[in-house]
C-alpha positions in Angstrom: 0.0 0.0 0.0 1.2 3.5 -0.6 2.8 5.3 2.3 0.7 8.4 2.1 -2.8 7.4 3.1 -3.0 10.6 5.1 -2.2 12.6 2.0 -4.9 10.7 0.1 -7.5 11.5 2.7 -6.6 15.2 2.7 -6.8 15.3 -1.1 -10.1 13.5 -1.2 -11.6 15.9 1.3 -10.2 18.9 -0.6 -10.8 17.8 -4.1 -14.4 16.6 -3.8 -15.7 19.0 -1.2 -17.7 20.9 -3.7 -19.9 17.9 -4.4 -20.4 16.9 -0.8 -20.7 20.3 0.9 -24.5 20.2 1.0 -24.9 16.6 2.0 -24.6 17.4 5.7 -26.3 20.8 5.7 -29.2 21.4 8.0 -32.2 22.8 6.1 -32.7 26.3 7.4 -36.5 26.0 7.5 -39.3 23.7 6.6 -40.5 24.1 3.0 -44.1 25.2 2.6 -45.2 22.4 0.3 -48.7 23.1 -0.9 -48.8 26.1 1.4 -51.7 27.4 3.4 -54.9 25.7 2.0 -57.1 28.6 3.2 -60.5 28.2 4.7 -62.3 24.8 4.4 -65.4 25.5 2.4 -67.0 22.1 2.1 -66.5 18.4 2.5 -67.4 15.9 -0.2 -67.9 12.2 -0.1 -66.4 10.4 -3.0 -67.0 6.7 -3.8 -66.4 6.5 -7.6 -69.9 5.1 -8.1 -72.4 7.5 -6.5 -75.5 8.0 -8.6 -77.8 10.9 -7.6 -76.4 10.9 -4.1 -76.9 7.2 -3.5 -74.8 4.0 -3.7 -75.9 0.4 -3.6 -74.1 -2.3 -1.5 -75.3 -5.7 -2.7 -74.5 -8.9 -0.9 -73.5 -10.1 2.5 -69.8 -9.6 1.9 -70.0 -6.4 -0.1 -68.6 -3.2 1.4 -67.8 0.4 0.5 -64.7 2.5 1.3 -65.5 6.2 1.5 -63.1 8.9 0.6 -63.8 12.4 2.1 -62.3 15.3 0.3 -61.9 18.8 1.8 -62.4 21.7 -0.6 -60.5 24.8 0.5 -60.7 28.5 -0.5 -57.2 28.3 -2.1 -58.5 25.6 -4.6 -56.6 22.9 -2.8 -58.2 19.5 -2.2 -57.0 17.5 0.8 -58.0 14.1 2.1 -60.0 14.2 5.3 -61.2 10.6 5.3 -59.6 9.9 8.7 -60.3 13.4 10.2 -64.1 13.4 10.1 -66.8 11.7 12.1 -69.3 9.2 10.6 -72.8 8.5 11.8 -75.1 5.9 10.2 -78.9 6.4 10.5 -80.6 4.0 11.3 -77.7 2.2 13.0 -79.1 -1.3 12.3 -78.7 -1.3 8.5 -75.0 -0.9 8.3 -71.9 0.1 10.2 -69.2 2.6 9.2 -65.8 2.7 11.1 -63.6 5.7 11.7 -61.7 5.1 8.4 -64.9 5.4 6.3 -65.3 1.6 5.7 -69.0 0.6 5.4 -70.1 -3.0 6.2 -73.8 -4.0 5.6 -75.9 -5.6 8.4 -79.4 -6.0 6.8 -81.3 -4.9 3.8 -82.7 -1.4 3.9 -81.9 2.3 3.3 -79.6 4.3 5.5 -78.0 7.7 5.5 -74.4 8.3 6.5 -73.8 11.7 7.9 -70.2 13.1 7.9 -69.1 16.0 10.0 -65.9 17.7 10.8 -65.0 19.8 13.9 -65.0 23.1 11.9 -68.8 22.5 11.3 -69.1 21.4 7.7 -71.4 18.4 7.0 -72.4 16.2 4.2 -74.3 13.0 3.7 -74.7 9.9 1.5 -77.6 7.5 1.0 -76.8 3.8 1.0 -79.1 1.1 -0.1 -78.3 -2.4 1.1 -79.6 -5.4 -0.9 -79.2 -9.1 -1.2 -78.6 -9.8 2.5 -81.6 -12.2 3.0 -80.8 -14.0 -0.3 -77.6 -15.9 -0.2 -76.1 -14.9 -3.5 -73.6 -17.6 -4.7 -70.0 -16.7 -4.4 -68.2 -16.9 -7.8 -64.9 -18.7 -7.6 -63.2 -16.7 -10.4 -64.8 -13.5 -9.5 -64.5 -13.5 -5.7 -62.2 -16.2 -4.4 -59.3 -16.0 -6.9 -58.7 -12.3 -6.3 -58.2 -13.1 -2.6 -55.3 -15.4 -3.5 -53.8 -12.6 -5.6 -54.3 -9.9 -3.0 -52.5 -11.9 -0.3 -49.8 -13.3 -2.5 -50.9 -16.9 -2.3 -50.6 -17.4 -6.1 -47.4 -15.4 -6.5 -44.2 -16.7 -8.0 -42.7 -17.1 -4.5 -45.5 -19.1 -3.1 -48.1 -21.6 -4.5 -48.0 -19.9 -7.9 -44.5 -21.0 -8.7 -43.8 -23.9 -11.0 -44.6 -27.1 -9.0 -46.4 -25.2 -6.3 -45.4 -25.1 -2.6 -45.6 -27.9 -0.2 -47.8 -30.0 -2.4 -50.4 -27.3 -3.2 -50.3 -25.5 -6.6 -52.2 -22.4 -7.9 -51.9 -20.8 -11.3 -49.6 -17.9 -11.3 -51.5 -14.7 -10.3 -54.8 -16.6 -10.9 -54.9 -16.5 -14.6 -56.2 -20.0 -14.9 -59.1 -20.2 -12.4 -60.4 -23.5 -13.7 -57.1 -25.1 -12.8 -57.1 -23.4 -9.4 -60.6 -24.8 -8.7 -59.4 -28.3 -9.5 -56.3 -27.9 -7.2 -58.3 -26.5 -4.3 -61.6 -28.5 -4.4 -60.8 -31.9 -5.9 -57.1 -32.5 -5.4 -56.1 -34.6 -2.4 -59.7 -35.9 -2.1 -61.0 -32.4 -1.3 -59.1 -32.2 2.0 -58.5 -28.5 1.8 -62.2 -27.5 2.2 -64.8 -28.8 4.6 -68.4 -27.6 3.8 -69.9 -29.2 6.9 -67.8 -27.0 9.1 -66.2 -24.2 6.9 -64.1 -22.8 9.8 -62.4 -26.2 10.1 -61.2 -26.2 6.4 -57.5 -26.3 6.0 -57.8 -23.3 3.6 -59.0 -21.1 6.5 -57.1 -22.7 9.3 -53.8 -22.2 7.6 -54.3 -18.7 6.2 -55.6 -17.5 9.6 -52.6 -19.1 11.3 -54.7 -21.5 13.4 -52.6 -24.2 11.9 -48.9 -24.0 11.1 -48.5 -22.4 7.7 -45.2 -21.8 5.8 -46.6 -18.5 4.4 -47.4 -17.2 7.9 -50.5 -15.4 9.0 -52.2 -14.1 5.8 -55.8 -13.4 6.6 -57.4 -12.4 9.9 -60.8 -13.9 10.8 -62.2 -10.4 10.9 -61.1 -9.6 7.3 -63.6 -9.4 4.5 -61.6 -12.0 2.6 -62.1 -14.6 5.4 -65.8 -14.0 5.4 -65.9 -14.5 1.6 -63.9 -17.8 1.7 -66.0 -19.1 4.6 -69.3 -18.4 2.9 -68.0 -19.9 -0.4 -67.1 -23.1 1.4 -70.4 -23.0 3.3 -72.3 -22.8 -0.1 -70.6 -26.0 -1.2 -67.7 -24.3 -3.2 -69.7 -23.2 -6.3 -67.5 -22.4 -9.3 -70.0 -19.9 -10.9 -71.7 -19.9 -14.3 -70.8 -18.7 -17.7 -73.5 -16.0 -17.4 -71.9 -14.4 -14.3 -70.8 -10.8 -15.1 -67.1 -10.3 -15.5 -64.9 -7.3 -14.8 -64.3 -5.2 -17.8 -62.1 -2.5 -16.2 -61.3 -0.8 -12.9 -61.1 2.8 -12.0 -59.0 4.4 -9.2 -60.4 7.4 -7.4 -58.9 10.0 -7.3 -56.8 9.4 -10.4 -54.3 12.0 -9.3 -53.8 14.4 -6.5 -51.4 17.1 -5.2 -50.2 15.9 -1.8 -48.2 17.4 1.1 -45.0 15.7 2.2 -45.7 13.3 5.0 -49.4 13.2 4.4 -52.0 10.6 3.5 -54.6 10.0 0.8 -57.2 7.3 0.8 -57.9 5.8 -2.7 -60.9 3.9 -3.8 -61.0 1.2 -6.5 -64.2 0.5 -8.4 -64.7 -2.6 -10.6 -67.0 -2.2 -13.6 -68.8 -5.4 -14.8 -70.1 -6.6 -18.1 -73.7 -6.2 -16.9 -73.2 -2.5 -16.2 -73.0 -2.9 -12.4 -70.1 -1.5 -10.3 -68.6 -2.6 -7.0 -66.1 -1.3 -4.5 -63.1 -3.7 -4.5 -60.6 -1.6 -2.6 -59.9 -4.1 0.1 -59.5 -6.9 -2.5 -57.1 -5.0 -4.7 -53.3 -5.4 -4.7 -51.4 -2.1 -4.4 -47.8 -1.3 -5.3 -45.9 1.9 -5.3 -43.4 2.5 -8.1 -41.2 4.5 -5.7 -41.4 3.3 -2.1 -38.9 6.0 -1.0 -41.4 8.6 -2.0 -44.7 7.0 -1.0 -45.9 3.7 0.4 -49.4 2.3 0.2 -51.2 0.1 2.7 -53.3 -3.0 2.0 -56.4 -0.9 2.5 -55.4 1.7 -0.1 -54.1 4.4 2.2 -51.2 6.2 0.4 -48.6 7.9 2.6 -45.9 10.2 1.3 -42.4 10.6 2.7 -40.2 13.7 2.9 -39.2 13.6 -0.8 -40.4 15.9 -3.6 -41.6 14.7 -7.0 -44.1 12.3 -8.6 -45.1 8.8 -7.6 -47.5 6.2 -9.0 -49.5 3.6 -7.1 -50.6 0.6 -9.2 -53.9 -1.1 -8.3 -54.4 -4.6 -9.7 -57.6 -6.6 -9.5 -58.5 -9.7 -11.6 -55.9 -8.9 -14.2 -57.0 -5.3 -14.6 -54.8 -2.4 -13.6 -55.3 1.2 -12.7 -53.0 3.9 -11.4 -53.1 6.7 -8.8 -50.6 9.5 -9.4 -49.5 11.8 -6.6 -47.4 14.9 -7.1 -45.6 16.1 -3.9 -44.4 19.7 -4.2 -41.7 21.4 -2.2 -43.3 24.8 -2.5 -40.3 27.1 -2.7 -40.6 30.0 -5.0 -38.4 29.2 -8.0 -36.7 32.4 -9.3 -33.3 31.2 -10.4 -34.3 29.5 -13.7 -32.1 30.4 -16.7 -33.6 31.0 -20.1 -34.6 27.7 -21.7 -32.2 26.5 -24.4 -34.6 23.9 -25.9 -37.5 21.6 -25.3 -35.7 19.8 -22.5 -35.5 23.0 -20.4 -39.1 24.0 -21.2 -40.5 20.8 -19.8 -38.0 20.3 -16.9 -38.3 23.9 -15.7 -42.1 23.8 -15.9 -42.1 20.7 -13.7 -39.6 22.3 -11.2 -41.7 25.5 -11.0 -44.8 23.4 -10.3 -43.0 21.5 -7.6 -41.4 24.6 -6.2 -38.0 23.0 -6.4 -35.0 25.4 -7.0 -32.2 24.3 -9.3 -28.5 24.2 -8.7 -26.3 26.8 -10.3 -24.9 26.3 -13.8 -21.8 24.1 -13.9 -18.4 25.7 -14.4 -16.5 25.1 -17.6 -14.2 22.5 -16.1 -17.0 20.3 -14.8 -19.0 20.6 -18.1 -15.9 19.8 -20.2 -15.1 16.6 -18.2 -18.8 15.6 -17.9 -19.7 15.9 -21.6 -16.5 14.4 -22.8 -17.0 11.3 -20.6 -20.7 11.0 -21.5 -20.2 11.4 -25.3 -16.7 10.1 -26.0 -16.1 7.8 -23.1 -12.8 9.3 -22.2 -11.2 12.1 -20.2 -10.4 15.4 -22.0 -6.8 15.7 -23.1 -4.7 18.4 -21.3 -4.6 20.3 -24.6 -8.4 20.2 -24.9 -8.8 21.3 -21.3 -6.4 24.2 -21.6 -8.0 25.4 -24.8 -11.5 25.1 -23.5 -10.8 26.8 -20.2 -9.0 29.7 -21.8 -11.6 30.2 -24.6 -13.9 33.2 -24.4 -16.1 32.0 -27.3 -19.8 32.2 -26.1 -20.6 29.2 -28.3 -17.7 27.0 -27.0 -19.9 24.4 -25.4 -22.0 23.9 -28.5 -18.8 23.6 -30.6 -17.4 21.1 -28.0 -20.4 18.9 -28.3 -20.3 19.0 -32.1 -16.6 18.1 -32.0 -17.2 15.2 -29.8 -20.1 13.9 -31.9 -18.0 14.0 -35.0 -15.2 12.1 -33.4 -14.4 8.4 -33.7 -14.3 8.3 -29.9 -18.1 8.9 -29.9 -18.8 6.0 -32.3 -16.5 3.7 -30.3 -18.0 4.5 -26.9 -21.6 4.1 -28.0 -20.7 1.0 -30.0 -19.4 -0.3 -26.6 -22.9 0.5 -25.1 -24.9 -1.1 -28.0 -22.5 -4.1 -28.2 -23.5 -5.2 -24.7 -27.3 -5.0 -25.1 -27.2 -6.4 -28.6 -25.6 -9.5 -27.0 -22.4 -9.4 -29.1 -20.9 -12.2 -27.0 -17.9 -14.3 -27.8 -18.1 -17.8 -26.5 -15.4 -19.5 -28.6 -12.2 -18.1 -30.3 -13.8 -18.6 -33.7 -16.7 -16.4 -32.8 -14.5 -13.4 -33.1 -15.1 -13.3 -36.9 -18.7 -12.5 -36.1 -18.3 -10.4 -33.0 -15.6 -8.2 -34.5 -17.6 -7.7 -37.7 -20.8 -6.8 -35.8 -18.9 -4.3 -33.6 -17.4 -2.7 -36.6 -20.8 -2.4 -38.2 -22.3 -0.8 -35.1 -19.4 1.6 -34.9 -19.6 2.5 -38.5 -23.4 3.0 -38.3 -23.0 5.4 -35.4 -20.1 7.2 -37.0 -22.1 7.9 -40.2 -25.1 8.8 -38.0 -27.4 6.2 -39.6 -31.0 6.9 -38.8 -32.0 4.8 -35.8 -35.0 3.2 -37.5 -32.8 2.0 -40.3 -30.2 0.8 -37.8 -32.8 -1.3 -36.0 -34.4 -2.5 -39.2 -31.1 -3.8 -40.6 -30.7 -5.9 -37.4 -34.2 -7.2 -37.1 -34.5 -8.2 -40.7 -31.0 -9.4 -41.2 -30.3 -12.4 -43.5 -27.2 -14.2 -44.6 -24.2 -14.9 -42.4 -22.0 -12.6 -40.3 -19.0 -12.3 -42.6 -21.3 -11.0 -45.4 -23.9 -9.1 -43.4 -22.6 -8.3 -39.9 -26.0 -7.4 -38.2 -27.1 -11.0 -38.7 -24.7 -11.7 -35.8 -27.6 -10.6 -33.5 -29.2 -14.0 -34.3 -26.2 -15.9 -33.0 -27.2 -15.2 -29.3 -30.9 -14.5 -29.9 -31.5 -17.9 -31.3 -35.0 -19.0 -30.4 -38.3 -17.3 -31.2 -39.0 -16.4 -27.5 -35.6 -14.6 -27.2 -36.2 -12.8 -30.5 -39.7 -11.6 -29.4 -38.6 -10.6 -25.9 -35.3 -8.9 -26.8 -37.0 -6.9 -29.6 -39.8 -5.7 -27.3 -37.5 -4.9 -24.4 -34.6 -3.4 -26.3 -36.4 -1.5 -29.1 -39.8 -0.8 -27.6 -39.1 -0.6 -23.9 -41.6 -3.3 -23.1 -41.1 -6.4 -20.9 -43.6 -8.8 -22.3 -41.9 -12.0 -21.1 -44.8 -12.7 -18.7 -47.3 -12.8 -21.5 -45.7 -15.9 -23.0 -47.5 -18.0 -20.4 -50.2 -15.8 -19.0 -51.7 -12.3 -19.1 -49.1 -9.7 -18.1 -49.8 -8.9 -14.4 -48.9 -5.2 -14.7 -49.9 -4.4 -18.3 -52.6 -5.1 -20.9 -50.5 -7.6 -22.9 -52.1 -11.0 -23.2 -50.9 -14.3 -24.7 -52.6 -13.4 -27.9 -50.6 -10.2 -28.1 -47.4 -12.1 -27.4 -47.9 -14.7 -30.0 -49.1 -12.2 -32.5 -45.8 -10.4 -32.1 -44.0 -13.7 -32.2 -45.5 -14.4 -35.6 -43.1 -11.8 -37.1 -40.3 -14.3 -36.4 -42.2 -17.4 -37.3 -40.4 -17.8 -40.7 -36.8 -17.3 -39.6 -34.8 -20.2 -40.9 -31.3 -21.4 -40.2 -28.8 -23.6 -42.0 -25.1 -24.2 -41.8 -23.0 -21.4 -43.3 -19.7 -21.5 -45.2 -17.6 -21.1 -42.1 -17.7 -23.5 -39.1 -20.1 -22.5 -36.3 -21.6 -19.8 -38.6 -25.3 -20.2 -39.3 -26.9 -18.7 -42.3 -30.2 -16.9 -41.4 -32.9 -16.8 -44.1 -36.6 -16.3 -44.6 -38.5 -19.5 -45.0 -41.3 -19.1 -47.6 -44.7 -19.7 -46.0 -47.6 -18.1 -44.1 -46.3 -16.3 -41.0 -48.3 -17.3 -37.9 -47.7 -18.4 -34.3 -49.8 -20.7 -32.3 -51.1 -19.8 -28.8 -50.3 -22.9 -26.8 -53.3 -22.3 -24.5 -56.0 -21.9 -27.1 -54.2 -23.5 -30.1 -55.3 -20.5 -32.1 -53.0 -19.5 -35.0 -52.3 -15.8 -34.9 -51.1 -13.6 -37.7 -48.2 -11.1 -37.3 -49.5 -8.3 -35.1 -47.7 -5.2 -33.8 -48.3 -4.7 -30.1 -51.6 -2.8 -29.7 -52.2 -2.9 -33.5 -54.3 -4.9 -36.0 -53.1 -8.2 -37.5 -51.3 -8.0 -40.8 -51.8 -10.1 -44.0 -48.3 -10.8 -45.3 -47.8 -12.8 -48.5 -46.0 -16.1 -48.0 -43.0 -15.0 -50.1 -42.4 -11.8 -48.0 -40.3 -11.8 -44.9 -42.6 -10.6 -42.1 -39.6 -9.1 -40.3 -39.6 -6.4 -42.9 -43.2 -5.5 -41.9 -42.1 -5.5 -38.3 -39.3 -3.0 -39.0 -41.7 -0.8 -40.9 -44.2 -0.9 -38.0 -41.5 0.0 -35.5 -40.2 2.8 -37.5 -43.6 4.3 -38.3 -43.9 7.8 -36.9 -47.2 6.8 -35.2 -45.6 3.9 -33.3 -46.3 4.7 -29.6 -43.2 2.8 -28.3 -40.2 3.0 -30.6 -39.1 6.6 -30.3 -40.0 6.9 -26.6 -38.0 3.8 -25.7 -34.8 5.2 -27.4 -35.0 8.7 -26.0 -35.6 7.3 -22.5 -32.6 5.0 -22.9 -30.4 7.8 -24.0 -31.7 10.1 -21.3 -30.6 7.5 -18.7 -27.2 7.4 -20.3 -26.7 11.1 -19.7 -28.5 11.6 -16.4 -28.0 8.2 -14.7 -31.8 7.7 -14.4 -34.5 7.3 -17.1 -37.6 9.4 -17.3 -39.1 6.0 -16.9 -37.0 3.8 -14.7 -36.0 1.0 -15.3 -35.5 2.3 -18.8 -36.9 -0.8 -20.5 -40.0 -1.2 -18.3 -42.3 1.4 -19.9 -45.9 0.8 -18.9 -49.0 2.6 -17.7 -48.3 1.5 -14.1 -44.7 2.8 -14.2 -45.3 6.3 -15.6 -42.6 8.8 -16.5 -41.4 11.3 -13.9 -42.0 14.0 -16.6 -44.4 12.6 -19.2 -44.5 15.9 -21.2 -40.7 15.8 -21.5 -40.7 12.2 -22.7 -43.4 13.0 -25.3 -41.6 16.1 -26.5 -38.3 14.3 -26.9 -39.9 11.4 -28.7 -41.7 13.8 -31.1 -38.5 15.7 -31.8 -36.6 12.5 -32.4 -39.2 11.4 -35.0 -39.2 14.9 -36.7 -35.4 14.7 -36.9 -35.9 11.4 -38.8 -34.5 9.4 -35.9 -31.2 11.3 -35.8 -29.2 10.0 -32.8 -26.7 12.8 -32.9 -29.5 15.4 -32.9 -30.9 13.8 -29.8 -27.6 13.8 -28.0 -27.0 17.4 -29.0 -30.4 18.4 -27.7 -29.8 16.8 -24.3 -26.2 18.0 -23.8 -26.8 21.6 -24.8 -29.9 21.9 -22.5 -29.4 24.1 -19.4 -30.7 21.1 -17.5 -27.7 18.9 -18.4 -25.4 21.9 -17.7 -26.5 22.3 -14.1 -24.0 21.7 -11.3 -23.8 18.5 -9.4 -23.6 20.5 -6.2 -26.9 20.5 -4.4 -28.5 23.5 -2.7 -30.3 23.4 0.6 -33.6 22.4 -1.1 -32.7 19.8 -3.8 -30.2 17.5 -2.1 -32.9 14.8 -1.9 -34.1 15.2 -5.4 -33.7 11.9 -7.3 -36.1 12.2 -10.3 -36.8 15.9 -11.2 -33.3 16.8 -12.6 -32.9 20.0 -10.5 -29.2 19.2 -10.5 -26.8 16.9 -12.2 -26.7 13.5 -10.5 -23.0 12.2 -10.2 -22.5 8.7 -11.6 -19.5 6.4 -11.3 -17.4 6.0 -14.4 -18.2 2.6 -15.9 -15.5 -0.1 -16.0 -14.1 0.6 -19.4 -14.0 4.4 -19.1 -12.4 4.1 -15.6 -9.7 1.8 -16.8 -8.9 4.1 -19.8 -9.0 7.1 -17.4 -6.4 5.5 -15.1 -4.2 4.7 -18.0 -4.4 8.3 -19.2 -3.6 9.8 -15.8 -0.7 7.3 -15.2 0.4 7.5 -18.9 0.3 3.7 -19.2 -1.6 1.2 -21.3 -3.4 -2.1 -20.7 -2.6 -4.9 -23.1 -5.4 -7.0 -24.5 -4.6 -10.2 -26.4 -5.8 -10.3 -30.0 -6.0 -6.5 -30.7 -3.4 -3.9 -31.5 -1.2 -2.5 -28.7 -2.7 0.7 -27.3 -6.4 -0.4 -27.8 -8.5 1.3 -25.2 -11.0 -0.7 -23.1 -13.9 1.3 -24.7 -12.6 0.1 -28.1 -12.8 -3.6 -27.4 -15.0 -5.3 -30.0 -16.6 -7.9 -27.6 -16.6 -9.2 -24.1 -14.1 -12.0 -24.7 -11.0 -10.1 -23.3 -9.9 -11.2 -19.9 -9.5 -8.4 -17.4 -9.9 -8.6 -13.7 -10.3 -4.8 -13.5 -13.2 -4.8 -16.0 -14.9 -7.7 -14.2 -14.7 -6.3 -10.7 -15.9 -2.9 -11.9 -19.0 -4.3 -13.4 -18.5 -4.8 -17.2 -21.6 -6.6 -18.6 -21.4 -10.1 -19.9 -23.6 -9.4 -23.0 -26.0 -12.2 -21.9 -29.2 -10.2 -22.1 -30.8 -7.1 -23.6 -30.9 -5.4 -20.2 -28.5 -2.6 -19.3 -28.9 -3.8 -15.7 -26.1 -6.3 -16.5 -23.7 -3.4 -16.1 -23.1 -2.8 -12.4 -22.4 0.6 -11.0 -22.5 -0.5 -7.4 -19.4 0.1 -5.3 -17.9 -2.8 -3.4 -14.9 -3.6 -1.3 -13.1 -5.5 -4.0 -13.0 -2.3 -6.1 -11.7 -0.2 -3.3 -8.9 -2.7 -2.5 -8.0 -3.0 -6.2 -7.6 0.8 -6.6 -5.7 1.1 -3.3 -3.1 -1.6 -3.5 -3.4 -4.1 -6.3 -0.3 -5.0 -8.3 -2.0 -3.8 -11.5 -2.5 -0.2 -10.1 0.9 -0.2 -8.4 2.5 -1.2 -11.6 0.9 1.7 -13.4 2.0 4.2 -10.7 5.7 3.0 -10.7 6.0 2.4 -14.5 9.3 3.7 -15.8 7.5 5.5 -18.7 4.6 6.6 -16.5 3.5 10.1 -15.6 4.8 10.0 -12.1 8.3 9.1 -13.3 8.2 11.8 -15.9 6.9 14.5 -13.5 9.3 13.4 -10.7 12.3 13.8 -13.0 11.1 17.1 -14.6 13.4 19.2 -12.4 13.4 22.0 -15.0 9.7 22.6 -14.0 8.5 24.0 -10.8 6.7 21.5 -8.5 3.6 23.7 -8.7 3.5 23.5 -12.5 3.8 19.7 -12.3 0.9 19.5 -9.8 -1.1 21.8 -12.1 -0.6 19.3 -15.0 -1.8 16.4 -12.8 -5.0 18.2 -11.9 -5.7 19.2 -15.5 -5.2 15.6 -16.5 -7.3 14.0 -13.7 -10.0 16.5 -13.1 -9.9 18.9 -16.1 -9.4 21.8 -13.7 -6.7 23.8 -12.0 -5.8 22.9 -8.5 -7.0 25.1 -5.6 -4.2 26.9 -3.7 -4.6 24.6 -0.6 -4.3 21.5 -2.9 -1.0 22.9 -4.3 0.3 23.5 -0.8 -0.6 20.0 0.4 0.9 18.3 -2.6 4.0 20.4 -2.7 4.6 19.8 1.0 4.3 16.1 0.5 6.9 16.1 -2.3 9.3 18.0 -0.2 8.7 15.8 2.8 9.3 12.5 0.9 12.5 13.8 -0.5 12.3 11.6 -3.6 10.2 13.6 -6.2 9.4 10.4 -8.1 8.0 8.7 -5.1 6.2 11.9 -4.1 4.4 12.1 -7.4 3.6 8.4 -7.4 1.8 9.1 -4.1 0.0 12.1 -5.5 -1.2 10.2 -8.6 -2.3 7.3 -6.4 -4.3 9.7 -4.2 -6.0 11.5 -7.1 -7.2 8.4 -8.8 -8.8 7.3 -5.5 -10.9 10.4 -5.0 -14.6 10.6 -5.7 -13.9 13.5 -8.0 -11.9 11.2 -10.3 -14.1 8.1 -9.9 -17.4 9.9 -10.6 -18.7 11.9 -13.6 -20.1 15.0 -12.1 
């Protein structure tokens, strides 16, 4: 280990203080949030299904969750569900608890009066029916949703393949007829006992009256317990084909402005095929897409945290989904916004003003130069570039810098590295390199010439031949079977994860098996045969009618774009060409949005939709207007990737400082500042080589090849592995790890690889240590320009100079300084 750990610590604290200064600051005052609501003017009962002041509760196990909204003079609406008092008249028809939950007692008409301590009142008529008549409990309609609500048919419990402890359920209840067989008839019906329903294994285990691996799931006082008990008591009816089915669900309210650390009751209403409606709030499964910002209880009570931004709560019932969106403002007056440079700023700044979230200052030239060079070219700026940029007085120098980087080979090589991984350009055997090298070269060339993105994708999807003649056909080397082709295409190019729909209806989206196999039909006629070179397949179009069979229904389905109509494609036409046309159509709702979201994440460390390849109604964008605007602009530009990058990098939003102010240090989704992100493995290795003036050798490529230039993943490097280089095994960028770990720290501190670079005879430390014709201060200045693209602060010069003098040997002194600099956060992160 180096002898100057104390020097490293001092340098780390000094060099990176600008990025950490606000992390420990105490906020001077509590932000106002929504501000003073004013005077409460009225209270309103909301059920989502009130007709002329009345609702109907039908059945012994039916119920209704009330939501009481307060209307204030400021125009604000706040949830008062748990702040009011409820009174039912007469008291023998129904009960209503302090949370607004109504349970029926007998048939009749009752009035619920709601009052608040400030004097406002309101009321609701409730008609209770079908209590005397024991209405049969539908197994698919009432029982299966309970299993979904409480996780019984989830992938980690009885819904997994093979079930759990001898009992199986279909995953998420998508096959109720099979579930009925498992529950009622399997094991000689031992799980249900109609003669004494409470003694049924189903109830004894879920209520924890018998040992249960899944723990205590349902209390005997829960509505779910009552439904299950009554179903068993009735003799376990399945239901009839004439029973009404759910057509859709609504969530009320659909959206709401909320205070930080406040609550909002939501109500879920199911709409049935016979026109009836029903409150299903307590039978609905809820999930927040950002649990740091808001959590939701099993009863539909949403609670926000101390963070500012937008959050979505997904509601799922019987395969249908709905969404509640909450916006949580900070409420500070935003007066420091610069003039918008383009559509990015227009939409980001509008959101920040609405949230009352002040932005950080504009980044200085040194930070911007290093940031944009790393993000576009995947390397550190050269010392010549840094000196020229910092000394330039040209008002357009940032725009010229971006254009220069986009026109460089470095840009094409760095983004080829990115696409290489998610296009699965993986080398498994030595002979694979003929294909992997050719595919990488094609990707790099396409980016360098700025090939339109729709053309780039189309040439991959519809590729025929073999890799040495048509490199993009290499995609089919790893993406071999039809399922992989379907799922990679959807995830990578459309931002949709449809893997679930291969076996059952997607639990969080509208995609069904019919949608999945309609999309699969585009790849139905992909043929393979041996090529001219060993281990090289030739991909071709097999003449024939394109169709795919749904294994559940045995229906043959024609090629169908997701959310589109089936296509009639002649037998002699490759259906993949139609797929490429459908994806590149300007009206396609997925293609452009998926790409701009992916690139936004590249530059900001977080997608507008995150994860970037999981775009769905139940995972909405943090700034939907910005996502739509970027997608429209990308389409208008004719899918120009360089235009998109230029738009992002020249926005004032991208140029904001990474240093937080007192208000935005907790902001993680609104882009009120630049979010520092760790250099990825290849960029970091190249950066260390540049600072130490050394190289890393890779077998099979010319000497001096940088890590970002490697054509595939087949080059052994412990450094790249430990710092999270992806394996090119999937279309998910999540393969690349940006998480810090102990192995990384130890490798940077005292590995033989790093020590060898520091002590190299031709390295920068040797050169600077022996440059006695230069003042020590000038040599320190060079190091800071190389490592950080900035000049050192006076105290940094003093610390480094004192260390060189103390050590006595200038070479060893500069080795220590280089070692300290490459271990700072300022070096390891792009900020």
